[in-house]
N, C-alpha and C positions, 0 to 999 in steps of 0.2 A: 885314782886317778882316772880322767876318761884319755882312751885312749883313740888318735884322729878315727878310727870307725866307728865313735862311735857321735861323733860330734856329722853336722849337714853338709852340705856341696853347700850351703848358702855360709855359713859359716867356717865354711873353710877359705871361700873364697872371698870374703873379707878380713881372714888376716895372709893369705898369701898376698892379696893383692890388694892395700887399706887403701880406703875411697878416702882425701881428703888430708892427709896430713902434713904439720904443719904451723905455723909461726901463720896469724891470721892481720898483716899490716893493718895500720889503722882501725882495730876489732872495737865494737862500743861495750862486751865485755871480756870477760879471759878469769875460768875461777878452773880451780884444781881444786877435785876430792881427790879418796881416798889416802891410801898411808903408806906411804914406803914400805912404815916397818909388821907393817899385818899384812903388804903383801902390793896388792894393783893400786895403778897412780890415776889420774886420765885430766889433758888442760883441754878444756872445750874454748875453741875462743868464738866469736858473735859480730859478724854486722847487719845491722839492725836499717832500714829501710821502708819509711811510709810504714809502721808496727808491722814489717817479715821482716825473716830472713833472707838477707842477700846472700849469703854468706858462714859457713863455715868448715872450721879444720878444726883436731883434735887431734895429738900428743897422747899414747899410751906406754906403763913402762908397767907390764905386765903379762899374761899368762894370755893363749889364745882368744881364747873368749871376749875377755876384757877389752882386747884390741881390736876386734869385729864387733863388737859393739859397736864404739867409736867410731868405727867404720860407716855404721850402719845408722848410728843415728844423724849423720851426718847428715846422709844424701834425704832420710827420713825427714827433714826440719828443715832442708830448702826448701823455699814459697812459702811456708805456715806463716801465720799470722802468731803474735803474739798468745795469742788465747785458742787459738788451735796449737801451739806448741805446751798449753800450760795441763791440757789435758789427754796429754799422752803418757804413757804409762811403759813402764819396764815389761809390760805384757807385750806392746807393740813392735817392740825393738823385738823381742826371742823372737812373734811371730816374722820377721823381717827376718832375719837370722835361721828362720826354717827351725825354730826351737836353742834348745841347752840343755846339757845336763844336770841334772836337777842337783847335782853333788858343787855344781858352777852357776851357776844361778843367781848368787853371791855379785857373785863378780860382772856381770850384764847388766846388775843393775846400778853402776858408777855412770854409766848413761845420764838416766833418769835421774841424780845428782843434780847429774853436772848442768843437765838442762834447769832443774827446779834451781840452781842457784848462780847460774846464770842469768836467769830473767830476775831475780834478787838486784841484784850487781846494775843492769840497765837500767829496769824501775829508779832504783835509790840515785844511780846518775842522773837521772833524766829531773827526778824530781827535790832533787839538792841532797838528799834524808842520807842516813849513811844506811851501812847493812854491816849485818855484822858474819865474819864470814872466820876459819877455824882455823888459829893460822896450822901452815903445816909444814910438815919436817922435809928437807932440801931432795932435793928428787937428783939423782941421776943415775946413769944410766941410758938407754935410745929405745926412740920413739917408735911401736908401731913394729914392732918384732926386726928384726935382722938386715929384712927386705929394706927399709923405711933410710934407716942409720940415722938416723936424724937426733939430735943430743936432748936431753930433758936437759931444760934450766928454767931457773926463776930469778 
């Protein structure tokens, strides 16, 4: 288990002061990835305007890395086109955090998974198609650490 000394200043800043936490009224896509049974869960909400991310919010129940990744990814994708978002990888999220301990890399991957699913949901809604989303277990806990204190519910 990593100690705070193993985390970068950027990661700790996003963990202690997460950005864009909470619900996004009128979101064009809302997805939940992860599993409470296996650890971390992230909800990502997007508002898309003229093919670009106008706003993004997240809620995470999980470790410091998962919370920091949710915060960082919402900052990274703001203003991005859908095509730019498609190309965003976990390595870019990790870079924005200044690095992630190897044994916590899986926690940061939630952000990339959330982006992929949100894009699929958004595109399916726009084309009237169906999208298959894995069923999630009920989410309980608080979002983005104790500082935010926003309950995660579905």
